[in-house]
A tleap script that builds the chain and sets N, CA, C and O, in Angstrom:
source leaprc.protein.ff14SB
mol = sequence {
  NMET SER SER SER GLN LYS ASN THR ASN GLY
  LYS VAL THR VAL GLN ILE ARG SER LYS ASP
  GLY THR LEU SER ASP LYS PHE VAL ILE ALA
  ASP GLY LYS ILE LYS ALA GLY ASP VAL LEU
  SER SER TRP ILE GLU VAL PRO GLY THR PHE
  ASN ILE LEU GLU GLN ARG LEU SER VAL ILE
  LEU ASN TYR LYS ARG GLY GLY LEU THR PRO
  THR LEU GLU PRO LYS GLN LEU ILE LEU ASN
  ASP PHE LYS ILE LEU VAL THR ASP LYS ASN
  LEU ASN THR LYS ALA ILE ASP TYR TYR ALA
  VAL THR LEU GLU ALA GLY THR ASP MET LEU
  LEU CPRO
}
set mol.1.N position { 26.125 27.203 26.663 }
set mol.1.CA position { 25.484 28.403 27.130 }
set mol.1.C position { 23.990 28.296 26.862 }
set mol.1.O position { 23.554 27.661 25.902 }
set mol.2.N position { 23.226 28.928 27.726 }
set mol.2.CA position { 21.785 28.971 27.529 }
set mol.2.C position { 21.464 29.841 26.314 }
set mol.2.O position { 22.144 30.835 26.062 }
set mol.3.N position { 20.435 29.468 25.569 }
set mol.3.CA position { 20.031 30.284 24.426 }
set mol.3.C position { 19.376 31.585 24.884 }
set mol.3.O position { 19.215 32.511 24.089 }
set mol.4.N position { 18.998 31.661 26.162 }
set mol.4.CA position { 18.407 32.897 26.694 }
set mol.4.C position { 19.470 33.837 27.277 }
set mol.4.O position { 19.149 34.944 27.710 }
set mol.5.N position { 20.733 33.396 27.286 }
set mol.5.CA position { 21.824 34.213 27.823 }
set mol.5.C position { 22.067 35.431 26.943 }
set mol.5.O position { 22.102 35.312 25.718 }
set mol.6.N position { 22.234 36.594 27.550 }
set mol.6.CA position { 22.621 37.778 26.788 }
set mol.6.C position { 24.067 37.626 26.355 }
set mol.6.O position { 24.890 37.080 27.090 }
set mol.7.N position { 24.378 38.115 25.146 }
set mol.7.CA position { 25.763 38.101 24.697 }
set mol.7.C position { 26.599 38.928 25.660 }
set mol.7.O position { 26.122 39.912 26.225 }
set mol.8.N position { 27.842 38.525 25.840 }
set mol.8.CA position { 28.698 39.207 26.799 }
set mol.8.C position { 30.154 39.110 26.388 }
set mol.8.O position { 30.523 38.295 25.542 }
set mol.9.N position { 30.955 39.933 26.983 }
set mol.9.CA position { 32.406 39.806 26.937 }
set mol.9.C position { 32.821 39.409 28.336 }
set mol.9.O position { 32.398 40.030 29.311 }
set mol.10.N position { 33.639 38.389 28.444 }
set mol.10.CA position { 34.056 37.979 29.775 }
set mol.10.C position { 34.991 36.798 29.729 }
set mol.10.O position { 35.438 36.363 28.667 }
set mol.11.N position { 35.273 36.293 30.907 }
set mol.11.CA position { 36.186 35.162 31.053 }
set mol.11.C position { 35.539 34.143 31.979 }
set mol.11.O position { 34.995 34.493 33.026 }
set mol.12.N position { 35.606 32.879 31.580 }
set mol.12.CA position { 35.114 31.777 32.405 }
set mol.12.C position { 36.312 30.887 32.719 }
set mol.12.O position { 37.028 30.448 31.819 }
set mol.13.N position { 36.519 30.627 34.015 }
set mol.13.CA position { 37.623 29.759 34.425 }
set mol.13.C position { 37.078 28.584 35.232 }
set mol.13.O position { 35.995 28.648 35.814 }
set mol.14.N position { 37.863 27.513 35.246 }
set mol.14.CA position { 37.529 26.332 36.034 }
set mol.14.C position { 38.781 25.935 36.819 }
set mol.14.O position { 39.907 26.054 36.335 }
set mol.15.N position { 38.552 25.465 38.035 }
set mol.15.CA position { 39.630 25.028 38.910 }
set mol.15.C position { 39.150 23.771 39.626 }
set mol.15.O position { 37.970 23.658 39.957 }
set mol.16.N position { 40.048 22.837 39.865 }
set mol.16.CA position { 39.709 21.584 40.533 }
set mol.16.C position { 40.231 21.640 41.965 }
set mol.16.O position { 41.357 22.070 42.212 }
set mol.17.N position { 39.385 21.194 42.914 }
set mol.17.CA position { 39.791 21.131 44.323 }
set mol.17.C position { 39.667 19.689 44.798 }
set mol.17.O position { 38.612 19.068 44.667 }
set mol.18.N position { 40.761 19.162 45.353 }
set mol.18.CA position { 40.748 17.778 45.836 }
set mol.18.C position { 40.071 17.705 47.201 }
set mol.18.O position { 39.772 18.722 47.827 }
set mol.19.N position { 39.840 16.481 47.638 }
set mol.19.CA position { 39.183 16.242 48.925 }
set mol.19.C position { 39.946 16.890 50.078 }
set mol.19.O position { 39.340 17.340 51.050 }
set mol.20.N position { 41.281 16.939 49.972 }
set mol.20.CA position { 42.080 17.532 51.053 }
set mol.20.C position { 42.231 19.054 50.921 }
set mol.20.O position { 42.931 19.677 51.719 }
set mol.21.N position { 41.572 19.656 49.910 }
set mol.21.CA position { 41.602 21.109 49.753 }
set mol.21.C position { 42.655 21.636 48.798 }
set mol.21.O position { 42.722 22.843 48.568 }
set mol.22.N position { 43.478 20.763 48.235 }
set mol.22.CA position { 44.483 21.185 47.274 }
set mol.22.C position { 43.805 21.713 46.015 }
set mol.22.O position { 42.866 21.102 45.506 }
set mol.23.N position { 44.289 22.859 45.513 }
set mol.23.CA position { 43.713 23.478 44.324 }
set mol.23.C position { 44.623 23.322 43.123 }
set mol.23.O position { 45.843 23.447 43.230 }
set mol.24.N position { 44.015 23.046 41.973 }
set mol.24.CA position { 44.763 23.032 40.719 }
set mol.24.C position { 44.952 24.475 40.251 }
set mol.24.O position { 44.443 25.411 40.866 }
set mol.25.N position { 45.677 24.634 39.178 }
set mol.25.CA position { 45.743 25.939 38.527 }
set mol.25.C position { 44.343 26.282 38.024 }
set mol.25.O position { 43.481 25.408 37.937 }
set mol.26.N position { 44.116 27.563 37.692 }
set mol.26.CA position { 42.870 27.955 37.036 }
set mol.26.C position { 43.058 27.785 35.538 }
set mol.26.O position { 44.084 28.169 34.975 }
set mol.27.N position { 42.051 27.202 34.907 }
set mol.27.CA position { 42.090 26.984 33.474 }
set mol.27.C position { 41.006 27.841 32.820 }
set mol.27.O position { 39.866 27.869 33.284 }
set mol.28.N position { 41.360 28.533 31.751 }
set mol.28.CA position { 40.430 29.409 31.050 }
set mol.28.C position { 39.615 28.576 30.055 }
set mol.28.O position { 40.166 27.885 29.199 }
set mol.29.N position { 38.299 28.662 30.192 }
set mol.29.CA position { 37.385 27.965 29.287 }
set mol.29.C position { 36.929 28.905 28.165 }
set mol.29.O position { 36.751 28.476 27.024 }
set mol.30.N position { 36.746 30.167 28.491 }
set mol.30.CA position { 36.357 31.176 27.502 }
set mol.30.C position { 36.953 32.510 27.914 }
set mol.30.O position { 37.062 32.812 29.103 }
set mol.31.N position { 37.337 33.307 26.928 }
set mol.31.CA position { 37.884 34.630 27.201 }
set mol.31.C position { 37.590 35.515 26.001 }
set mol.31.O position { 38.183 35.357 24.934 }
set mol.32.N position { 36.675 36.436 26.190 }
set mol.32.CA position { 36.287 37.324 25.093 }
set mol.32.C position { 34.785 37.277 24.884 }
set mol.32.O position { 34.013 37.228 25.841 }
set mol.33.N position { 34.379 37.293 23.625 }
set mol.33.CA position { 32.963 37.315 23.273 }
set mol.33.C position { 32.320 35.963 23.580 }
set mol.33.O position { 32.793 34.922 23.123 }
set mol.34.N position { 31.241 35.989 24.356 }
set mol.34.CA position { 30.468 34.789 24.672 }
set mol.34.C position { 29.043 35.051 24.213 }
set mol.34.O position { 28.419 36.024 24.637 }
set mol.35.N position { 28.527 34.184 23.347 }
set mol.35.CA position { 27.203 34.399 22.776 }
set mol.35.C position { 26.216 33.340 23.246 }
set mol.35.O position { 26.588 32.221 23.597 }
set mol.36.N position { 24.949 33.729 23.242 }
set mol.36.CA position { 23.873 32.802 23.583 }
set mol.36.C position { 23.979 31.556 22.709 }
set mol.36.O position { 24.183 31.649 21.498 }
set mol.37.N position { 23.838 30.393 23.335 }
set mol.37.CA position { 23.879 29.142 22.596 }
set mol.37.C position { 25.274 28.623 22.294 }
set mol.37.O position { 25.416 27.523 21.759 }
set mol.38.N position { 26.320 29.398 22.628 }
set mol.38.CA position { 27.691 28.930 22.392 }
set mol.38.C position { 27.969 27.638 23.148 }
set mol.38.O position { 27.429 27.411 24.230 }
set mol.39.N position { 28.803 26.808 22.575 }
set mol.39.CA position { 29.345 25.650 23.271 }
set mol.39.C position { 30.777 26.019 23.630 }
set mol.39.O position { 31.621 26.210 22.754 }
set mol.40.N position { 31.036 26.116 24.910 }
set mol.40.CA position { 32.376 26.444 25.377 }
set mol.40.C position { 33.075 25.141 25.721 }
set mol.40.O position { 32.536 24.326 26.469 }
set mol.41.N position { 34.252 24.940 25.191 }
set mol.41.CA position { 34.974 23.708 25.520 }
set mol.41.C position { 36.458 23.991 25.574 }
set mol.41.O position { 36.969 24.904 24.925 }
set mol.42.N position { 37.129 23.190 26.361 }
set mol.42.CA position { 38.560 23.344 26.511 }
set mol.42.C position { 39.152 22.031 26.993 }
set mol.42.O position { 38.531 21.303 27.767 }
set mol.43.N position { 40.344 21.738 26.535 }
set mol.43.CA position { 41.093 20.576 26.997 }
set mol.43.C position { 42.032 21.070 28.081 }
set mol.43.O position { 42.836 21.972 27.846 }
set mol.44.N position { 41.937 20.491 29.255 }
set mol.44.CA position { 42.854 20.875 30.331 }
set mol.44.C position { 43.537 19.631 30.866 }
set mol.44.O position { 42.972 18.537 30.854 }
set mol.45.N position { 44.749 19.816 31.330 }
set mol.45.CA position { 45.494 18.704 31.909 }
set mol.45.C position { 45.789 19.036 33.358 }
set mol.45.O position { 46.540 19.963 33.661 }
set mol.46.N position { 45.185 18.261 34.250 }
set mol.46.CA position { 45.353 18.462 35.686 }
set mol.46.C position { 46.480 17.542 36.158 }
set mol.46.O position { 46.516 16.374 35.771 }
set mol.47.N position { 47.398 18.043 36.983 }
set mol.47.CA position { 48.525 17.220 37.442 }
set mol.47.C position { 48.079 15.892 38.046 }
set mol.47.O position { 46.975 15.780 38.578 }
set mol.48.N position { 48.947 14.890 37.959 }
set mol.48.CA position { 48.664 13.547 38.440 }
set mol.48.C position { 48.357 13.451 39.925 }
set mol.48.O position { 47.864 12.418 40.379 }
set mol.49.N position { 48.637 14.507 40.703 }
set mol.49.CA position { 48.327 14.466 42.138 }
set mol.49.C position { 46.820 14.491 42.385 }
set mol.49.O position { 46.368 14.183 43.488 }
set mol.50.N position { 46.047 14.853 41.374 }
set mol.50.CA position { 44.586 14.873 41.470 }
set mol.50.C position { 44.057 13.598 40.822 }
set mol.50.O position { 43.971 13.514 39.597 }
set mol.51.N position { 43.708 12.617 41.629 }
set mol.51.CA position { 43.177 11.371 41.103 }
set mol.51.C position { 41.670 11.535 40.927 }
set mol.51.O position { 40.883 11.145 41.790 }
set mol.52.N position { 41.294 12.107 39.816 }
set mol.52.CA position { 39.914 12.511 39.575 }
set mol.52.C position { 38.961 11.327 39.508 }
set mol.52.O position { 37.800 11.460 39.893 }
set mol.53.N position { 39.414 10.185 39.034 }
set mol.53.CA position { 38.521 9.042 38.905 }
set mol.53.C position { 38.272 8.329 40.229 }
set mol.53.O position { 37.272 7.624 40.368 }
set mol.54.N position { 39.161 8.501 41.203 }
set mol.54.CA position { 39.029 7.735 42.441 }
set mol.54.C position { 38.618 8.543 43.661 }
set mol.54.O position { 38.023 7.990 44.585 }
set mol.55.N position { 38.917 9.825 43.690 }
set mol.55.CA position { 38.579 10.589 44.881 }
set mol.55.C position { 37.515 11.633 44.580 }
set mol.55.O position { 37.324 12.031 43.432 }
set mol.56.N position { 36.839 12.062 45.612 }
set mol.56.CA position { 35.808 13.078 45.443 }
set mol.56.C position { 36.468 14.444 45.269 }
set mol.56.O position { 37.234 14.899 46.118 }
set mol.57.N position { 36.154 15.075 44.161 }
set mol.57.CA position { 36.712 16.384 43.853 }
set mol.57.C position { 35.591 17.396 43.726 }
set mol.57.O position { 34.430 17.034 43.537 }
set mol.58.N position { 35.942 18.647 43.830 }
set mol.58.CA position { 34.994 19.726 43.594 }
set mol.58.C position { 35.494 20.551 42.413 }
set mol.58.O position { 36.688 20.569 42.113 }
set mol.59.N position { 34.582 21.220 41.762 }
set mol.59.CA position { 34.902 22.078 40.629 }
set mol.59.C position { 34.534 23.502 41.012 }
set mol.59.O position { 33.443 23.752 41.525 }
set mol.60.N position { 35.440 24.428 40.762 }
set mol.60.CA position { 35.173 25.837 41.033 }
set mol.60.C position { 35.079 26.557 39.696 }
set mol.60.O position { 36.044 26.584 38.933 }
set mol.61.N position { 33.921 27.138 39.411 }
set mol.61.CA position { 33.706 27.916 38.193 }
set mol.61.C position { 33.677 29.394 38.544 }
set mol.61.O position { 33.214 29.771 39.621 }
set mol.62.N position { 34.169 30.232 37.639 }
set mol.62.CA position { 34.137 31.670 37.865 }
set mol.62.C position { 33.875 32.376 36.546 }
set mol.62.O position { 34.432 32.008 35.512 }
set mol.63.N position { 33.019 33.398 36.589 }
set mol.63.CA position { 32.724 34.253 35.443 }
set mol.63.C position { 33.122 35.667 35.819 }
set mol.63.O position { 32.654 36.205 36.822 }
set mol.64.N position { 33.983 36.264 35.018 }
set mol.64.CA position { 34.409 37.644 35.245 }
set mol.64.C position { 33.989 38.461 34.033 }
set mol.64.O position { 34.340 38.142 32.897 }
set mol.65.N position { 33.230 39.525 34.296 }
set mol.65.CA position { 32.784 40.382 33.201 }
set mol.65.C position { 33.972 41.113 32.600 }
set mol.65.O position { 34.901 41.487 33.316 }
set mol.66.N position { 33.946 41.319 31.281 }
set mol.66.CA position { 35.052 41.975 30.595 }
set mol.66.C position { 34.551 43.078 29.680 }
set mol.66.O position { 33.498 43.666 29.926 }
set mol.67.N position { 35.295 43.354 28.639 }
set mol.67.CA position { 34.919 44.400 27.695 }
set mol.67.C position { 35.376 45.772 28.171 }
set mol.67.O position { 36.020 45.902 29.211 }
set mol.68.N position { 35.031 46.790 27.393 }
set mol.68.CA position { 35.452 48.156 27.713 }
set mol.68.C position { 34.774 48.700 28.960 }
set mol.68.O position { 35.388 49.437 29.731 }
set mol.69.N position { 33.520 48.344 29.160 }
set mol.69.CA position { 32.782 48.767 30.361 }
set mol.69.C position { 32.170 47.528 31.003 }
set mol.69.O position { 30.996 47.230 30.783 }
set mol.70.N position { 32.955 46.809 31.792 }
set mol.70.CA position { 32.505 45.527 32.358 }
set mol.70.C position { 31.183 45.606 33.113 }
set mol.70.O position { 30.406 44.651 33.093 }
set mol.71.N position { 30.916 46.715 33.772 }
set mol.71.CA position { 29.689 46.789 34.568 }
set mol.71.C position { 28.436 46.754 33.707 }
set mol.71.O position { 27.345 46.525 34.229 }
set mol.72.N position { 28.562 46.975 32.402 }
set mol.72.CA position { 27.404 46.900 31.515 }
set mol.72.C position { 27.142 45.481 31.015 }
set mol.72.O position { 26.104 45.214 30.409 }
set mol.73.N position { 28.076 44.580 31.268 }
set mol.73.CA position { 27.903 43.183 30.868 }
set mol.73.C position { 26.957 42.478 31.852 }
set mol.73.O position { 26.819 42.916 32.994 }
set mol.74.N position { 26.305 41.387 31.416 }
set mol.74.CA position { 25.377 40.673 32.304 }
set mol.74.C position { 26.039 40.263 33.618 }
set mol.74.O position { 27.217 39.906 33.654 }
set mol.75.N position { 25.261 40.322 34.689 }
set mol.75.CA position { 25.768 39.944 36.011 }
set mol.75.C position { 25.800 38.439 36.204 }
set mol.75.O position { 26.445 37.931 37.121 }
set mol.76.N position { 25.096 37.729 35.329 }
set mol.76.CA position { 25.038 36.274 35.443 }
set mol.76.C position { 25.368 35.627 34.104 }
set mol.76.O position { 25.138 36.199 33.039 }
set mol.77.N position { 25.902 34.441 34.190 }
set mol.77.CA position { 26.156 33.629 33.015 }
set mol.77.C position { 25.421 32.312 33.244 }
set mol.77.O position { 25.645 31.642 34.251 }
set mol.78.N position { 24.551 31.943 32.321 }
set mol.78.CA position { 23.696 30.775 32.499 }
set mol.78.C position { 24.197 29.634 31.611 }
set mol.78.O position { 24.288 29.765 30.390 }
set mol.79.N position { 24.515 28.526 32.253 }
set mol.79.CA position { 24.968 27.335 31.544 }
set mol.79.C position { 23.868 26.283 31.620 }
set mol.79.O position { 23.449 25.903 32.714 }
set mol.80.N position { 23.400 25.812 30.476 }
set mol.80.CA position { 22.394 24.745 30.480 }
set mol.80.C position { 22.987 23.459 31.021 }
set mol.80.O position { 22.347 22.733 31.783 }
set mol.81.N position { 24.210 23.190 30.621 }
set mol.81.CA position { 24.852 21.923 30.950 }
set mol.81.C position { 26.347 22.179 31.069 }
set mol.81.O position { 26.945 22.822 30.206 }
set mol.82.N position { 26.941 21.681 32.129 }
set mol.82.CA position { 28.387 21.756 32.314 }
set mol.82.C position { 28.871 20.335 32.504 }
set mol.82.O position { 28.472 19.657 33.451 }
set mol.83.N position { 29.727 19.885 31.610 }
set mol.83.CA position { 30.161 18.486 31.635 }
set mol.83.C position { 31.679 18.424 31.690 }
set mol.83.O position { 32.378 19.151 30.984 }
set mol.84.N position { 32.165 17.545 32.540 }
set mol.84.CA position { 33.591 17.268 32.616 }
set mol.84.C position { 33.782 15.815 32.207 }
set mol.84.O position { 33.162 14.915 32.772 }
set mol.85.N position { 34.631 15.597 31.238 }
set mol.85.CA position { 35.011 14.248 30.848 }
set mol.85.C position { 36.439 14.043 31.329 }
set mol.85.O position { 37.353 14.764 30.928 }
set mol.86.N position { 36.615 13.067 32.180 }
set mol.86.CA position { 37.915 12.807 32.788 }
set mol.86.C position { 38.471 11.512 32.209 }
set mol.86.O position { 37.794 10.485 32.184 }
set mol.87.N position { 39.709 11.581 31.749 }
set mol.87.CA position { 40.377 10.388 31.233 }
set mol.87.C position { 41.697 10.229 31.969 }
set mol.87.O position { 42.490 11.168 32.046 }
set mol.88.N position { 41.931 9.038 32.511 }
set mol.88.CA position { 43.196 8.813 33.211 }
set mol.88.C position { 44.229 8.240 32.244 }
set mol.88.O position { 43.950 8.060 31.058 }
set mol.89.N position { 45.420 7.956 32.760 }
set mol.89.CA position { 46.511 7.480 31.903 }
set mol.89.C position { 46.228 6.127 31.264 }
set mol.89.O position { 46.858 5.771 30.268 }
set mol.90.N position { 45.285 5.367 31.824 }
set mol.90.CA position { 44.895 4.076 31.253 }
set mol.90.C position { 43.709 4.203 30.309 }
set mol.90.O position { 43.156 3.200 29.858 }
set mol.91.N position { 43.319 5.446 30.010 }
set mol.91.CA position { 42.200 5.773 29.127 }
set mol.91.C position { 40.835 5.375 29.688 }
set mol.91.O position { 39.878 5.205 28.933 }
set mol.92.N position { 40.746 5.226 31.019 }
set mol.92.CA position { 39.444 5.054 31.662 }
set mol.92.C position { 38.790 6.432 31.709 }
set mol.92.O position { 39.444 7.423 32.038 }
set mol.93.N position { 37.510 6.493 31.383 }
set mol.93.CA position { 36.819 7.781 31.299 }
set mol.93.C position { 35.615 7.809 32.222 }
set mol.93.O position { 34.909 6.815 32.390 }
set mol.94.N position { 35.399 8.974 32.815 }
set mol.94.CA position { 34.247 9.205 33.681 }
set mol.94.C position { 33.650 10.557 33.303 }
set mol.94.O position { 34.386 11.521 33.089 }
set mol.95.N position { 32.330 10.634 33.220 }
set mol.95.CA position { 31.652 11.895 32.929 }
set mol.95.C position { 31.026 12.436 34.208 }
set mol.95.O position { 30.399 11.699 34.969 }
set mol.96.N position { 31.204 13.714 34.429 }
set mol.96.CA position { 30.591 14.401 35.563 }
set mol.96.C position { 29.726 15.505 34.969 }
set mol.96.O position { 30.232 16.391 34.280 }
set mol.97.N position { 28.415 15.454 35.233 }
set mol.97.CA position { 27.474 16.402 34.640 }
set mol.97.C position { 26.840 17.297 35.693 }
set mol.97.O position { 26.497 16.851 36.788 }
set mol.98.N position { 26.692 18.556 35.342 }
set mol.98.CA position { 25.955 19.527 36.146 }
set mol.98.C position { 24.973 20.210 35.199 }
set mol.98.O position { 25.312 20.501 34.052 }
set mol.99.N position { 23.769 20.463 35.676 }
set mol.99.CA position { 22.745 21.068 34.831 }
set mol.99.C position { 22.239 22.364 35.445 }
set mol.99.O position { 22.215 22.525 36.666 }
set mol.100.N position { 21.833 23.293 34.567 }
set mol.100.CA position { 21.239 24.569 34.984 }
set mol.100.C position { 22.123 25.296 35.998 }
set mol.100.O position { 21.707 25.560 37.126 }
set mol.101.N position { 23.333 25.610 35.581 }
set mol.101.CA position { 24.287 26.315 36.437 }
set mol.101.C position { 24.238 27.801 36.107 }
set mol.101.O position { 24.376 28.186 34.946 }
set mol.102.N position { 24.043 28.640 37.125 }
set mol.102.CA position { 24.054 30.088 36.944 }
set mol.102.C position { 25.234 30.663 37.712 }
set mol.102.O position { 25.312 30.547 38.935 }
set mol.103.N position { 26.151 31.286 36.975 }
set mol.103.CA position { 27.334 31.882 37.588 }
set mol.103.C position { 27.103 33.360 37.842 }
set mol.103.O position { 26.690 34.088 36.939 }
set mol.104.N position { 27.364 33.810 39.059 }
set mol.104.CA position { 27.295 35.231 39.401 }
set mol.104.C position { 28.664 35.829 39.091 }
set mol.104.O position { 29.690 35.261 39.466 }
set mol.105.N position { 28.684 36.968 38.411 }
set mol.105.CA position { 29.942 37.610 38.041 }
set mol.105.C position { 30.796 37.888 39.272 }
set mol.105.O position { 30.331 38.435 40.272 }
set mol.106.N position { 32.071 37.488 39.162 }
set mol.106.CA position { 33.034 37.774 40.230 }
set mol.106.C position { 32.949 36.871 41.443 }
set mol.106.O position { 33.678 37.077 42.413 }
set mol.107.N position { 32.082 35.881 41.413 }
set mol.107.CA position { 31.891 34.989 42.559 }
set mol.107.C position { 32.231 33.558 42.157 }
set mol.107.O position { 31.721 33.057 41.155 }
set mol.108.N position { 33.084 32.903 42.928 }
set mol.108.CA position { 33.382 31.497 42.656 }
set mol.108.C position { 32.165 30.647 42.975 }
set mol.108.O position { 31.514 30.842 44.001 }
set mol.109.N position { 31.858 29.700 42.089 }
set mol.109.CA position { 30.785 28.743 42.344 }
set mol.109.C position { 31.419 27.380 42.544 }
set mol.109.O position { 32.138 26.889 41.674 }
set mol.110.N position { 31.155 26.772 43.681 }
set mol.110.CA position { 31.696 25.462 44.015 }
set mol.110.C position { 30.667 24.394 43.664 }
set mol.110.O position { 29.558 24.383 44.199 }
set mol.111.N position { 31.045 23.506 42.768 }
set mol.111.CA position { 30.176 22.398 42.383 }
set mol.111.C position { 30.727 21.126 43.013 }
set mol.111.O position { 31.885 20.779 42.783 }
set mol.112.N position { 29.920 20.428 43.801 }
set mol.112.CA position { 30.406 19.201 44.447 }
set mol.112.C position { 30.559 18.059 43.466 }
set mol.112.O position { 30.957 16.961 43.854 }
savepdb mol mol.pdb
quit
């Protein structure tokens, strides 16, 4: 998270989309209190039908405001760096990096 981000209550999810448009389940990266400077991380297991190391995939990020009065939470969530580390069954690893990502509340962001 950006150090300039206002603290918020909310949920951040990630979903993988294959080249043919197939979508994975949504995986929760954060749910609840999110603070400026936080490092959000999660281990997710995407089904073997998504060959992440060999085919071009897209990542869908979503930020949903939460808390008792969601409309008072920030409309944007600012990520300095979003990194995906992919490891296949043979332990080959690939890093996919995105920088300066701003998520609009309630709107899916598609990262190529």
